N, CA, C and O atoms as CSV, one atom per row, in Angstrom:
chain,resi,resn,atom,element,x,y,z
A,1,GLN,N,N,10.168,-63.237,19.722
A,1,GLN,CA,C,9.736,-63.065,21.108
A,1,GLN,C,C,9.605,-64.405,21.811
A,1,GLN,O,O,9.728,-64.489,23.033
A,2,GLU,N,N,9.361,-65.434,21.049
A,2,GLU,CA,C,9.236,-66.748,21.674
A,2,GLU,C,C,10.576,-67.208,22.230
A,2,GLU,O,O,10.621,-68.020,23.154
A,3,GLN,N,N,11.647,-66.703,21.681
A,3,GLN,CA,C,12.968,-67.103,22.144
A,3,GLN,C,C,13.325,-66.413,23.459
A,3,GLN,O,O,14.205,-66.884,24.180
A,4,LEU,N,N,12.654,-65.298,23.784
A,4,LEU,CA,C,12.938,-64.594,25.024
A,4,LEU,C,C,12.183,-65.249,26.157
A,4,LEU,O,O,11.104,-65.805,25.957
A,5,PRO,N,N,12.758,-65.181,27.360
A,5,PRO,CA,C,12.036,-65.778,28.485
A,5,PRO,C,C,10.829,-64.931,28.870
A,5,PRO,O,O,10.870,-63.707,28.738
A,6,ALA,N,N,9.798,-65.538,29.325
A,6,ALA,CA,C,8.579,-64.827,29.740
A,6,ALA,C,C,8.873,-64.059,31.021
A,6,ALA,O,O,9.528,-64.554,31.937
A,7,ALA,N,N,8.365,-62.830,31.050
A,7,ALA,CA,C,8.620,-61.998,32.220
A,7,ALA,C,C,7.569,-62.265,33.274
A,7,ALA,O,O,6.413,-62.546,32.958
A,8,SER,N,N,7.970,-62.178,34.507
A,8,SER,CA,C,7.030,-62.410,35.602
A,8,SER,C,C,6.189,-61.167,35.832
A,8,SER,O,O,6.496,-60.095,35.309
A,9,ASP,N,N,5.134,-61.310,36.611
A,9,ASP,CA,C,4.261,-60.168,36.924
A,9,ASP,C,C,5.030,-59.074,37.650
A,9,ASP,O,O,4.784,-57.892,37.410
A,10,ALA,N,N,5.929,-59.429,38.508
A,10,ALA,CA,C,6.713,-58.430,39.245
A,10,ALA,C,C,7.592,-57.652,38.275
A,10,ALA,O,O,7.728,-56.435,38.397
A,11,GLU,N,N,8.193,-58.355,37.305
A,11,GLU,CA,C,9.017,-57.662,36.322
A,11,GLU,C,C,8.165,-56.731,35.465
A,11,GLU,O,O,8.572,-55.610,35.163
A,12,LEU,N,N,6.968,-57.207,35.071
A,12,LEU,CA,C,6.073,-56.388,34.255
A,12,LEU,C,C,5.645,-55.123,35.012
A,12,LEU,O,O,5.619,-54.026,34.454
A,13,ARG,N,N,5.309,-55.306,36.299
A,13,ARG,CA,C,4.930,-54.136,37.105
A,13,ARG,C,C,6.109,-53.171,37.240
A,13,ARG,O,O,5.931,-51.954,37.185
A,14,GLY,N,N,7.302,-53.715,37.416
A,14,GLY,CA,C,8.503,-52.877,37.503
A,14,GLY,C,C,8.735,-52.111,36.198
A,14,GLY,O,O,9.070,-50.927,36.199
A,15,LEU,N,N,8.547,-52.827,35.085
A,15,LEU,CA,C,8.712,-52.179,33.779
A,15,LEU,C,C,7.622,-51.111,33.562
A,15,LEU,O,O,7.901,-50.035,33.033
A,16,ASP,N,N,6.374,-51.418,33.976
A,16,ASP,CA,C,5.289,-50.432,33.861
A,16,ASP,C,C,5.598,-49.186,34.693
A,16,ASP,O,O,5.369,-48.059,34.255
A,17,GLY,N,N,6.125,-49.412,35.905
A,17,GLY,CA,C,6.505,-48.289,36.768
A,17,GLY,C,C,7.616,-47.468,36.133
A,17,GLY,O,O,7.601,-46.238,36.172
A,18,GLU,N,N,8.589,-48.178,35.542
A,18,GLU,CA,C,9.691,-47.484,34.872
A,18,GLU,C,C,9.179,-46.691,33.670
A,18,GLU,O,O,9.648,-45.580,33.419
A,19,ILE,N,N,8.222,-47.251,32.926
A,19,ILE,CA,C,7.633,-46.551,31.773
A,19,ILE,C,C,6.910,-45.295,32.242
A,19,ILE,O,O,7.036,-44.229,31.639
A,20,ALA,N,N,6.144,-45.438,33.337
A,20,ALA,CA,C,5.414,-44.277,33.871
A,20,ALA,C,C,6.397,-43.201,34.326
A,20,ALA,O,O,6.191,-42.013,34.081
A,21,GLU,N,N,7.471,-43.638,34.993
A,21,GLU,CA,C,8.478,-42.681,35.463
A,21,GLU,C,C,9.147,-41.981,34.289
A,21,GLU,O,O,9.332,-40.764,34.310
A,22,ARG,N,N,9.512,-42.752,33.261
A,22,ARG,CA,C,10.147,-42.175,32.075
A,22,ARG,C,C,9.167,-41.252,31.318
A,22,ARG,O,O,9.583,-40.236,30.761
A,23,SER,N,N,7.882,-41.601,31.298
A,23,SER,CA,C,6.872,-40.748,30.651
A,23,SER,C,C,6.752,-39.415,31.387
A,23,SER,O,O,6.636,-38.360,30.762
A,24,ALA,N,N,6.780,-39.472,32.730
A,24,ALA,CA,C,6.721,-38.245,33.523
A,24,ALA,C,C,7.955,-37.387,33.263
A,24,ALA,O,O,7.855,-36.165,33.149
A,25,GLN,N,N,9.137,-38.040,33.169
A,25,GLN,CA,C,10.356,-37.301,32.861
A,25,GLN,C,C,10.276,-36.669,31.473
A,25,GLN,O,O,10.696,-35.531,31.265
A,26,LEU,N,N,9.724,-37.437,30.527
A,26,LEU,CA,C,9.560,-36.928,29.169
A,26,LEU,C,C,8.644,-35.702,29.161
A,26,LEU,O,O,8.950,-34.706,28.507
A,27,GLN,N,N,7.528,-35.770,29.883
A,27,GLN,CA,C,6.600,-34.637,29.957
A,27,GLN,C,C,7.295,-33.418,30.559
A,27,GLN,O,O,7.141,-32.303,30.061
A,28,ALA,N,N,8.048,-33.628,31.614
A,28,ALA,CA,C,8.755,-32.519,32.266
A,28,ALA,C,C,9.778,-31.909,31.312
A,28,ALA,O,O,9.894,-30.687,31.224
A,29,LEU,N,N,10.516,-32.750,30.603
A,29,LEU,CA,C,11.512,-32.251,29.656
A,29,LEU,C,C,10.853,-31.511,28.485
A,29,LEU,O,O,11.366,-30.490,28.028
A,30,GLN,N,N,9.711,-32.028,27.999
A,30,GLN,CA,C,8.997,-31.351,26.913
A,30,GLN,C,C,8.484,-29.986,27.376
A,30,GLN,O,O,8.566,-29.005,26.637
A,31,GLN,N,N,7.957,-29.927,28.599
A,31,GLN,CA,C,7.478,-28.652,29.156
A,31,GLN,C,C,8.634,-27.666,29.287
A,31,GLN,O,O,8.503,-26.491,28.942
A,32,SER,N,N,9.757,-28.151,29.784
A,32,SER,CA,C,10.949,-27.308,29.923
A,32,SER,C,C,11.418,-26.819,28.557
A,32,SER,O,O,11.814,-25.663,28.410
A,33,CYS,N,N,11.373,-27.690,27.568
A,33,CYS,CA,C,11.787,-27.338,26.208
A,33,CYS,C,C,10.860,-26.257,25.642
A,33,CYS,O,O,11.341,-25.300,25.036
A,34,ARG,N,N,9.535,-26.389,25.828
A,34,ARG,CA,C,8.585,-25.377,25.354
A,34,ARG,C,C,8.835,-24.036,26.029
A,34,ARG,O,O,8.788,-22.985,25.389
A,35,HIS,N,N,9.102,-24.088,27.335
A,35,HIS,CA,C,9.385,-22.855,28.083
A,35,HIS,C,C,10.655,-22.188,27.538
A,35,HIS,O,O,10.685,-20.973,27.339
A,36,MET,N,N,11.685,-22.972,27.304
A,36,MET,CA,C,12.942,-22.419,26.795
A,36,MET,C,C,12.774,-21.880,25.367
A,36,MET,O,O,13.368,-20.858,25.023
A,37,GLU,N,N,11.973,-22.556,24.536
A,37,GLU,CA,C,11.723,-22.069,23.171
A,37,GLU,C,C,10.987,-20.731,23.202
A,37,GLU,O,O,11.290,-19.832,22.418
A,38,ALA,N,N,10.015,-20.603,24.116
A,38,ALA,CA,C,9.289,-19.337,24.249
A,38,ALA,C,C,10.238,-18.226,24.707
A,38,ALA,O,O,10.169,-17.100,24.213
A,39,GLU,N,N,11.109,-18.547,25.639
A,39,GLU,CA,C,12.076,-17.571,26.126
A,39,GLU,C,C,13.047,-17.174,25.012
A,39,GLU,O,O,13.410,-16.005,24.887
A,40,LEU,N,N,13.461,-18.142,24.213
A,40,LEU,CA,C,14.352,-17.863,23.080
A,40,LEU,C,C,13.648,-16.963,22.065
A,40,LEU,O,O,14.255,-16.035,21.530
A,41,LYS,N,N,12.396,-17.230,21.805
A,41,LYS,CA,C,11.631,-16.403,20.861
A,41,LYS,C,C,11.550,-14.957,21.370
A,41,LYS,O,O,11.726,-14.012,20.602
A,42,ASP,N,N,11.280,-14.798,22.675
A,42,ASP,CA,C,11.237,-13.453,23.262
A,42,ASP,C,C,12.585,-12.751,23.124
A,42,ASP,O,O,12.645,-11.578,22.753
A,43,LEU,N,N,13.650,-13.463,23.420
A,43,LEU,CA,C,14.982,-12.869,23.345
A,43,LEU,C,C,15.349,-12.507,21.901
A,43,LEU,O,O,15.972,-11.473,21.660
A,44,ASN,N,N,14.966,-13.353,20.947
A,44,ASN,CA,C,15.265,-13.066,19.543
A,44,ASN,C,C,14.471,-11.873,19.018
A,44,ASN,O,O,14.936,-11.152,18.135
A,45,SER,N,N,13.284,-11.671,19.558
A,45,SER,CA,C,12.460,-10.558,19.077
A,45,SER,C,C,12.803,-9.236,19.766
A,45,SER,O,O,12.376,-8.179,19.301
A,46,SER,N,N,13.556,-9.270,20.852
A,46,SER,CA,C,13.923,-8.025,21.531
A,46,SER,C,C,15.198,-7.454,20.901
A,46,SER,O,O,15.929,-8.135,20.181
A,47,MET,N,N,15.427,-6.180,21.204
A,47,MET,CA,C,16.586,-5.486,20.634
A,47,MET,C,C,17.876,-5.952,21.309
A,47,MET,O,O,17.899,-6.318,22.484
A,48,THR,N,N,18.932,-5.922,20.525
A,48,THR,CA,C,20.239,-6.272,21.088
A,48,THR,C,C,20.840,-5.038,21.762
A,48,THR,O,O,20.342,-3.926,21.589
A,49,THR,N,N,21.886,-5.237,22.512
A,49,THR,CA,C,22.532,-4.132,23.222
A,49,THR,C,C,23.047,-3.060,22.256
A,49,THR,O,O,22.836,-1.876,22.519
A,50,PRO,N,N,23.709,-3.417,21.156
A,50,PRO,CA,C,24.138,-2.361,20.212
A,50,PRO,C,C,22.947,-1.622,19.585
A,50,PRO,O,O,23.012,-0.412,19.368
A,51,GLU,N,N,21.870,-2.345,19.297
A,51,GLU,CA,C,20.676,-1.689,18.735
A,51,GLU,C,C,20.088,-0.700,19.735
A,51,GLU,O,O,19.692,0.407,19.370
A,52,ILE,N,N,20.036,-1.110,20.990
A,52,ILE,CA,C,19.502,-0.220,22.028
A,52,ILE,C,C,20.403,1.001,22.182
A,52,ILE,O,O,19.915,2.118,22.355
A,53,ALA,N,N,21.707,0.793,22.121
A,53,ALA,CA,C,22.644,1.923,22.236
A,53,ALA,C,C,22.431,2.904,21.088
A,53,ALA,O,O,22.435,4.115,21.309
A,54,ARG,N,N,22.244,2.398,19.853
A,54,ARG,CA,C,21.982,3.281,18.705
A,54,ARG,C,C,20.655,4.012,18.879
A,54,ARG,O,O,20.550,5.198,18.567
A,55,GLU,N,N,19.658,3.313,19.368
A,55,GLU,CA,C,18.342,3.937,19.582
A,55,GLU,C,C,18.430,5.039,20.641
A,55,GLU,O,O,17.854,6.114,20.473
A,56,ILE,N,N,19.144,4.771,21.716
A,56,ILE,CA,C,19.320,5.785,22.770
A,56,ILE,C,C,20.062,6.990,22.213
A,56,ILE,O,O,19.708,8.130,22.513
A,57,GLU,N,N,21.083,6.747,21.407
A,57,GLU,CA,C,21.850,7.843,20.817
A,57,GLU,C,C,20.955,8.691,19.899
A,57,GLU,O,O,21.007,9.920,19.943
A,58,ALA,N,N,20.146,8.040,19.079
A,58,ALA,CA,C,19.254,8.773,18.169
A,58,ALA,C,C,18.233,9.588,18.957
A,58,ALA,O,O,17.965,10.742,18.621
A,59,LEU,N,N,17.668,8.995,19.998
A,59,LEU,CA,C,16.679,9.712,20.815
A,59,LEU,C,C,17.315,10.881,21.561
A,59,LEU,O,O,16.693,11.931,21.722
A,60,THR,N,N,18.542,10.700,22.012
A,60,THR,CA,C,19.249,11.787,22.692
A,60,THR,C,C,19.488,12.952,21.737
A,60,THR,O,O,19.329,14.112,22.117
A,61,LYS,N,N,19.873,12.643,20.485
A,61,LYS,CA,C,20.063,13.697,19.476
A,61,LYS,C,C,18.745,14.421,19.200
A,61,LYS,O,O,18.710,15.648,19.111
A,62,ASP,N,N,17.659,13.649,19.064
A,62,ASP,CA,C,16.344,14.258,18.833
A,62,ASP,C,C,15.976,15.179,19.980
A,62,ASP,O,O,15.507,16.297,19.768
A,63,CYS,N,N,16.191,14.701,21.195
A,63,CYS,CA,C,15.862,15.497,22.382
A,63,CYS,C,C,16.673,16.784,22.397
A,63,CYS,O,O,16.140,17.852,22.699
A,64,ALA,N,N,17.946,16.689,22.074
A,64,ALA,CA,C,18.802,17.877,22.059
A,64,ALA,C,C,18.342,18.865,20.996
A,64,ALA,O,O,18.325,20.072,21.235
A,65,SER,N,N,17.967,18.355,19.817
A,65,SER,CA,C,17.519,19.268,18.757
A,65,SER,C,C,16.202,19.927,19.129
A,65,SER,O,O,15.997,21.106,18.838
A,66,TYR,N,N,15.303,19.182,19.769
A,66,TYR,CA,C,14.030,19.773,20.196
A,66,TYR,C,C,14.245,20.805,21.297
A,66,TYR,O,O,13.579,21.840,21.324
A,67,THR,N,N,15.175,20.522,22.202
A,67,THR,CA,C,15.481,21.479,23.266
A,67,THR,C,C,16.055,22.761,22.671
A,67,THR,O,O,15.695,23.864,23.084
A,68,GLU,N,N,16.949,22.606,21.698
A,68,GLU,CA,C,17.534,23.775,21.034
A,68,GLU,C,C,16.453,24.577,20.304
A,68,GLU,O,O,16.435,25.806,20.364
A,69,LYS,N,N,15.570,23.879,19.629
A,69,LYS,CA,C,14.480,24.554,18.906
A,69,LYS,C,C,13.577,25.302,19.883
A,69,LYS,O,O,13.157,26.424,19.602
A,70,LEU,N,N,13.281,24.697,21.015
A,70,LEU,CA,C,12.453,25.343,22.035
A,70,LEU,C,C,13.130,26.586,22.569
A,70,LEU,O,O,12.481,27.616,22.753
A,71,GLU,N,N,14.413,26.505,22.818
A,71,GLU,CA,C,15.149,27.665,23.311
A,71,GLU,C,C,15.143,28.802,22.287
A,71,GLU,O,O,14.988,29.968,22.647
A,72,ARG,N,N,15.314,28.452,21.005
A,72,ARG,CA,C,15.258,29.475,19.955
A,72,ARG,C,C,13.891,30.142,19.921
A,72,ARG,O,O,13.782,31.356,19.747
A,73,MET,N,N,12.839,29.324,20.091
A,73,MET,CA,C,11.484,29.895,20.082
A,73,MET,C,C,11.254,30.807,21.284
A,73,MET,O,O,10.625,31.858,21.169
A,74,LYS,N,N,11.772,30.388,22.434
A,74,LYS,CA,C,11.598,31.199,23.643
A,74,LYS,C,C,12.346,32.520,23.542
A,74,LYS,O,O,11.882,33.545,24.041
A,75,SER,N,N,13.505,32.490,22.896
A,75,SER,CA,C,14.312,33.701,22.827
A,75,SER,C,C,14.047,34.514,21.563
A,75,SER,O,O,14.718,35.519,21.328
A,76,ALA,N,N,13.096,34.104,20.759
A,76,ALA,CA,C,12.808,34.821,19.511
A,76,ALA,C,C,12.344,36.239,19.824
A,76,ALA,O,O,11.621,36.478,20.791
A,77,THR,N,N,12.777,37.165,18.985
A,77,THR,CA,C,12.423,38.566,19.202
A,77,THR,C,C,11.302,39.017,18.279
A,77,THR,O,O,10.901,40.180,18.315
A,78,ASN,N,N,10.803,38.129,17.468
A,78,ASN,CA,C,9.761,38.519,16.524
A,78,ASN,C,C,8.353,38.191,17.039
A,78,ASN,O,O,7.495,37.762,16.267
A,79,HIS,N,N,8.118,38.389,18.322
A,79,HIS,CA,C,6.796,38.148,18.888
A,79,HIS,C,C,5.828,39.211,18.398
A,79,HIS,O,O,6.233,40.301,17.994
A,80,VAL,N,N,4.568,38.884,18.438
A,80,VAL,CA,C,3.540,39.850,18.048
A,80,VAL,C,C,3.354,40.822,19.212
A,80,VAL,O,O,3.142,40.420,20.357
A,81,THR,N,N,3.437,42.089,18.891
A,81,THR,CA,C,3.281,43.095,19.942
A,81,THR,C,C,1.810,43.234,20.299
A,81,THR,O,O,0.949,42.911,19.481
A,82,PRO,N,N,1.505,43.704,21.497
A,82,PRO,CA,C,0.099,43.896,21.880
A,82,PRO,C,C,-0.620,44.861,20.942
A,82,PRO,O,O,-1.817,44.711,20.696
A,83,GLU,N,N,0.100,45.847,20.419
A,83,GLU,CA,C,-0.527,46.794,19.491
A,83,GLU,C,C,-0.936,46.105,18.198
A,83,GLU,O,O,-2.029,46.337,17.681
A,84,GLU,N,N,-0.040,45.241,17.671
A,84,GLU,CA,C,-0.370,44.514,16.446
A,84,GLU,C,C,-1.548,43.579,16.668
A,84,GLU,O,O,-2.434,43.462,15.822
A,85,LYS,N,N,-1.545,42.915,17.818
A,85,LYS,CA,C,-2.638,41.999,18.143
A,85,LYS,C,C,-3.951,42.767,18.231
A,85,LYS,O,O,-4.965,42.320,17.695
A,86,GLU,N,N,-3.943,43.906,18.894
A,86,GLU,CA,C,-5.148,44.734,19.032
A,86,GLU,C,C,-5.631,45.195,17.663
A,86,GLU,O,O,-6.833,45.213,17.400
A,87,LYS,N,N,-4.690,45.572,16.785
A,87,LYS,CA,C,-5.055,46.022,15.441
A,87,LYS,C,C,-5.751,44.905,14.667
A,87,LYS,O,O,-6.773,45.137,14.020
A,88,VAL,N,N,-5.199,43.696,14.732
A,88,VAL,CA,C,-5.786,42.556,14.031
A,88,VAL,C,C,-7.174,42.249,14.596
A,88,VAL,O,O,-8.093,41.942,13.837
A,89,CYS,N,N,-7.334,42.326,15.903
A,89,CYS,CA,C,-8.640,42.064,16.531
A,89,CYS,C,C,-9.670,43.108,16.086
A,89,CYS,O,O,-10.821,42.772,15.808
A,90,ARG,N,N,-9.250,44.370,16.020
A,90,ARG,CA,C,-10.172,45.429,15.566
A,90,ARG,C,C,-10.595,45.194,14.115
A,90,ARG,O,O,-11.767,45.345,13.771
A,91,GLU,N,N,-9.631,44.824,13.268
A,91,GLU,CA,C,-9.958,44.553,11.869
A,91,GLU,C,C,-10.919,43.377,11.749
A,91,GLU,O,O,-11.858,43.413,10.953
A,92,GLN,N,N,-10.680,42.336,12.541
A,92,GLN,CA,C,-11.576,41.184,12.498
A,92,GLN,C,C,-12.978,41.590,12.927
A,92,GLN,O,O,-13.961,41.171,12.315
A,93,GLN,N,N,-13.078,42.395,13.963
A,93,GLN,CA,C,-14.393,42.878,14.411
A,93,GLN,C,C,-15.083,43.660,13.301
A,93,GLN,O,O,-16.273,43.470,13.047
A,94,LEU,N,N,-14.342,44.532,12.649
A,94,LEU,CA,C,-14.897,45.341,11.574
A,94,LEU,C,C,-15.419,44.449,10.452
A,94,LEU,O,O,-16.545,44.631,9.989
A,95,TYR,N,N,-14.618,43.495,10.018
A,95,TYR,CA,C,-15.025,42.608,8.927
A,95,TYR,C,C,-16.204,41.720,9.337
A,95,TYR,O,O,-17.097,41.470,8.528
A,96,ARG,N,N,-16.215,41.247,10.573
A,96,ARG,CA,C,-17.330,40.427,11.056
A,96,ARG,C,C,-18.621,41.241,11.084
A,96,ARG,O,O,-19.681,40.753,10.692
A,97,ARG,N,N,-18.522,42.498,11.555
A,97,ARG,CA,C,-19.682,43.389,11.597
A,97,ARG,C,C,-20.207,43.636,10.180
A,97,ARG,O,O,-21.416,43.607,9.949
A,98,GLU,N,N,-19.300,43.879,9.240
A,98,GLU,CA,C,-19.680,44.130,7.845
A,98,GLU,C,C,-20.321,42.877,7.237
A,98,GLU,O,O,-21.300,42.973,6.497
A,99,TRP,N,N,-19.772,41.722,7.549
A,99,TRP,CA,C,-20.331,40.460,7.057
A,99,TRP,C,C,-21.771,40.317,7.537
A,99,TRP,O,O,-22.668,40.017,6.749
A,100,ARG,N,N,-21.986,40.532,8.824
A,100,ARG,CA,C,-23.342,40.421,9.376
A,100,ARG,C,C,-24.291,41.419,8.710
A,100,ARG,O,O,-25.418,41.071,8.357
A,101,ARG,N,N,-23.829,42.655,8.541
A,101,ARG,CA,C,-24.671,43.700,7.950
A,101,ARG,C,C,-25.060,43.323,6.520
A,101,ARG,O,O,-26.226,43.432,6.142
A,102,ARG,N,N,-24.102,42.887,5.743
A,102,ARG,CA,C,-24.372,42.528,4.349
A,102,ARG,C,C,-25.249,41.282,4.258
A,102,ARG,O,O,-26.131,41.198,3.404
A,103,LYS,N,N,-25.004,40.319,5.140
A,103,LYS,CA,C,-25.829,39.111,5.133
A,103,LYS,C,C,-27.271,39.466,5.482
A,103,LYS,O,O,-28.197,38.952,4.854
A,104,ARG,N,N,-27.480,40.342,6.479
A,104,ARG,CA,C,-28.826,40.771,6.866
A,104,ARG,C,C,-29.512,41.499,5.706
A,104,ARG,O,O,-30.692,41.272,5.438
A,105,MET,N,N,-28.758,42.384,5.013
A,105,MET,CA,C,-29.336,43.122,3.883
A,105,MET,C,C,-29.745,42.149,2.770
A,105,MET,O,O,-30.831,42.277,2.204
A,106,ALA,N,N,-28.882,41.181,2.458
A,106,ALA,CA,C,-29.189,40.220,1.401
A,106,ALA,C,C,-30.391,39.369,1.786
A,106,ALA,O,O,-31.248,39.091,0.946
A,107,THR,N,N,-30.461,38.955,3.039
A,107,THR,CA,C,-31.585,38.141,3.497
A,107,THR,C,C,-32.887,38.927,3.406
A,107,THR,O,O,-33.898,38.386,2.959
A,108,GLU,N,N,-32.884,40.188,3.818
A,108,GLU,CA,C,-34.087,41.015,3.740
A,108,GLU,C,C,-34.524,41.210,2.296
A,108,GLU,O,O,-35.716,41.154,1.996
A,109,LEU,N,N,-33.572,41.438,1.402
A,109,LEU,CA,C,-33.878,41.620,-0.006
A,109,LEU,C,C,-34.470,40.345,-0.600
A,109,LEU,O,O,-35.473,40.400,-1.312
A,110,LEU,N,N,-33.853,39.195,-0.311
A,110,LEU,CA,C,-34.351,37.924,-0.832
A,110,LEU,C,C,-35.720,37.584,-0.255
A,110,LEU,O,O,-36.566,37.037,-0.963
A,111,ASP,N,N,-35.954,37.898,1.023
A,111,ASP,CA,C,-37.265,37.652,1.622
A,111,ASP,C,C,-38.337,38.493,0.933
A,111,ASP,O,O,-39.456,38.029,0.715
A,112,ALA,N,N,-37.985,39.738,0.591
A,112,ALA,CA,C,-38.945,40.609,-0.107
A,112,ALA,C,C,-39.264,40.038,-1.489
A,112,ALA,O,O,-40.420,40.062,-1.913
A,113,ILE,N,N,-38.268,39.532,-2.186
A,113,ILE,CA,C,-38.497,38.934,-3.504
A,113,ILE,C,C,-39.337,37.678,-3.378
A,113,ILE,O,O,-40.224,37.434,-4.196
A,114,LEU,N,N,-39.059,36.878,-2.351
A,114,LEU,CA,C,-39.754,35.600,-2.187
A,114,LEU,C,C,-41.218,35.762,-1.786
A,114,LEU,O,O,-41.992,34.815,-1.925
A,115,GLU,N,N,-41.623,36.947,-1.287
A,115,GLU,CA,C,-43.019,37.157,-0.920
A,115,GLU,C,C,-43.922,36.978,-2.126
A,115,GLU,O,O,-45.019,36.432,-2.004
A,116,GLY,N,N,-43.479,37.427,-3.279
A,116,GLY,CA,C,-44.305,37.320,-4.466
A,116,GLY,C,C,-43.887,36.184,-5.381
A,116,GLY,O,O,-44.455,36.034,-6.462
A,117,TYR,N,N,-42.927,35.393,-4.988
A,117,TYR,CA,C,-42.422,34.319,-5.837
A,117,TYR,C,C,-43.256,33.062,-5.613
A,117,TYR,O,O,-43.501,32.691,-4.465
A,118,PRO,N,N,-43.697,32.399,-6.679
A,118,PRO,CA,C,-44.606,31.253,-6.521
A,118,PRO,C,C,-43.930,29.966,-6.054
A,118,PRO,O,O,-44.607,29.077,-5.537
A,119,LYS,N,N,-42.635,29.845,-6.221
A,119,LYS,CA,C,-41.949,28.600,-5.864
A,119,LYS,C,C,-41.265,28.748,-4.500
A,119,LYS,O,O,-41.327,29.800,-3.864
A,120,SER,N,N,-40.610,27.657,-4.072
A,120,SER,CA,C,-39.964,27.670,-2.754
A,120,SER,C,C,-38.657,28.458,-2.790
A,120,SER,O,O,-38.129,28.777,-3.855
A,121,LYS,N,N,-38.157,28.759,-1.606
A,121,LYS,CA,C,-36.910,29.507,-1.461
A,121,LYS,C,C,-35.749,28.721,-2.082
A,121,LYS,O,O,-34.893,29.293,-2.755
A,122,LYS,N,N,-35.732,27.416,-1.850
A,122,LYS,CA,C,-34.667,26.564,-2.373
A,122,LYS,C,C,-34.668,26.584,-3.899
A,122,LYS,O,O,-33.611,26.695,-4.520
A,123,GLN,N,N,-35.854,26.477,-4.507
A,123,GLN,CA,C,-35.955,26.497,-5.972
A,123,GLN,C,C,-35.500,27.848,-6.519
A,123,GLN,O,O,-34.822,27.905,-7.545
A,124,PHE,N,N,-35.871,28.936,-5.839
A,124,PHE,CA,C,-35.462,30.270,-6.269
A,124,PHE,C,C,-33.942,30.399,-6.235
A,124,PHE,O,O,-33.338,30.914,-7.176
A,125,PHE,N,N,-33.327,29.934,-5.151
A,125,PHE,CA,C,-31.876,30.019,-5.021
A,125,PHE,C,C,-31.189,29.215,-6.126
A,125,PHE,O,O,-30.165,29.644,-6.657
A,126,GLU,N,N,-31.751,28.043,-6.478
A,126,GLU,CA,C,-31.165,27.219,-7.539
A,126,GLU,C,C,-31.295,27.916,-8.893
A,126,GLU,O,O,-30.345,27.923,-9.676
A,127,GLU,N,N,-32.461,28.501,-9.178
A,127,GLU,CA,C,-32.689,29.177,-10.464
A,127,GLU,C,C,-31.769,30.383,-10.620
A,127,GLU,O,O,-31.197,30.594,-11.690
A,128,VAL,N,N,-31.626,31.169,-9.564
A,128,VAL,CA,C,-30.833,32.384,-9.633
A,128,VAL,C,C,-29.341,32.077,-9.469
A,128,VAL,O,O,-28.502,32.849,-9.933
A,129,GLY,N,N,-28.998,30.958,-8.812
A,129,GLY,CA,C,-27.595,30.592,-8.609
A,129,GLY,C,C,-27.012,31.171,-7.331
A,129,GLY,O,O,-25.826,31.496,-7.276
A,130,ILE,N,N,-27.828,31.298,-6.322
A,130,ILE,CA,C,-27.362,31.851,-5.042
A,130,ILE,C,C,-26.823,30.717,-4.183
A,130,ILE,O,O,-27.467,29.681,-4.019
A,131,GLU,N,N,-25.635,30.930,-3.642
A,131,GLU,CA,C,-25.031,29.987,-2.707
A,131,GLU,C,C,-24.945,30.666,-1.355
A,131,GLU,O,O,-24.448,31.787,-1.246
A,132,THR,N,N,-25.430,29.989,-0.325
A,132,THR,CA,C,-25.432,30.583,1.009
A,132,THR,C,C,-24.240,30.070,1.816
A,132,THR,O,O,-23.574,29.106,1.439
A,133,ASP,N,N,-23.997,30.748,2.940
A,133,ASP,CA,C,-22.938,30.306,3.853
A,133,ASP,C,C,-23.215,28.886,4.321
A,133,ASP,O,O,-22.302,28.067,4.432
A,134,GLU,N,N,-24.486,28.603,4.595
A,134,GLU,CA,C,-24.870,27.293,5.116
A,134,GLU,C,C,-24.596,26.189,4.092
A,134,GLU,O,O,-24.249,25.069,4.468
A,135,ASP,N,N,-24.752,26.502,2.781
A,135,ASP,CA,C,-24.473,25.509,1.745
A,135,ASP,C,C,-23.026,25.029,1.811
A,135,ASP,O,O,-22.734,23.876,1.494
A,136,HIS,N,N,-22.129,25.909,2.220
A,136,HIS,CA,C,-20.708,25.594,2.267
A,136,HIS,C,C,-20.213,25.324,3.688
A,136,HIS,O,O,-19.010,25.181,3.907
A,137,GLY,N,N,-21.123,25.254,4.644
A,137,GLY,CA,C,-20.745,24.957,6.024
A,137,GLY,C,C,-20.000,26.071,6.712
A,137,GLY,O,O,-19.266,25.826,7.670
A,138,VAL,N,N,-20.177,27.311,6.235
A,138,VAL,CA,C,-19.489,28.457,6.833
A,138,VAL,C,C,-20.347,28.997,7.964
A,138,VAL,O,O,-21.552,29.195,7.804
A,139,VAL,N,N,-19.723,29.231,9.099
A,139,VAL,CA,C,-20.431,29.761,10.261
A,139,VAL,C,C,-19.828,31.125,10.580
A,139,VAL,O,O,-18.608,31.291,10.598
A,140,LEU,N,N,-20.673,32.066,10.824
A,140,LEU,CA,C,-20.242,33.421,11.180
A,140,LEU,C,C,-19.497,33.341,12.508
A,140,LEU,O,O,-20.039,32.808,13.476
A,141,PRO,N,N,-18.256,33.862,12.581
A,141,PRO,CA,C,-17.496,33.765,13.821
A,141,PRO,C,C,-18.170,34.505,14.966
A,141,PRO,O,O,-18.809,35.539,14.769
A,142,ALA,N,N,-18.019,33.966,16.143
A,142,ALA,CA,C,-18.621,34.602,17.325
A,142,ALA,C,C,-17.845,35.857,17.697
A,142,ALA,O,O,-16.670,36.000,17.357
A,143,THR,N,N,-18.506,36.748,18.388
A,143,THR,CA,C,-17.882,37.971,18.830
A,143,THR,C,C,-16.887,37.643,19.949
A,143,THR,O,O,-17.179,36.865,20.858
A,144,VAL,N,N,-15.715,38.254,19.856
A,144,VAL,CA,C,-14.660,38.004,20.861
A,144,VAL,C,C,-14.805,38.940,22.017
A,144,VAL,O,O,-14.014,38.884,22.959
């Protein structure tokens, strides 16, 4: 460095200005590079045109098969007739009524036994091995 001529203050200021200008250009180029890398990452992660075409084709086939299935269901002749539906509803009512009647009879019988029993209802049920609807989370269906 001793062999080089000493730079004047004006040259140093000019060089400092040039360094600042080049630093600003570098920052702008780095920002542009980051933006382009992010855009490239987005483009690489998105589907290509042939992939999208295959996806559209697959979805179109699915849609067509679902439409065909819907049409078959709409035109099906094996619908439940009102008479069959009424018959099933009557049977359900009958069975529900019988369930209630039998449950009431069993409850009355157990209450009569428990009047003279020295232990609790829960202990009696465990000793005898009685399982209730409530033990299994069964709820009597509501009347329709």
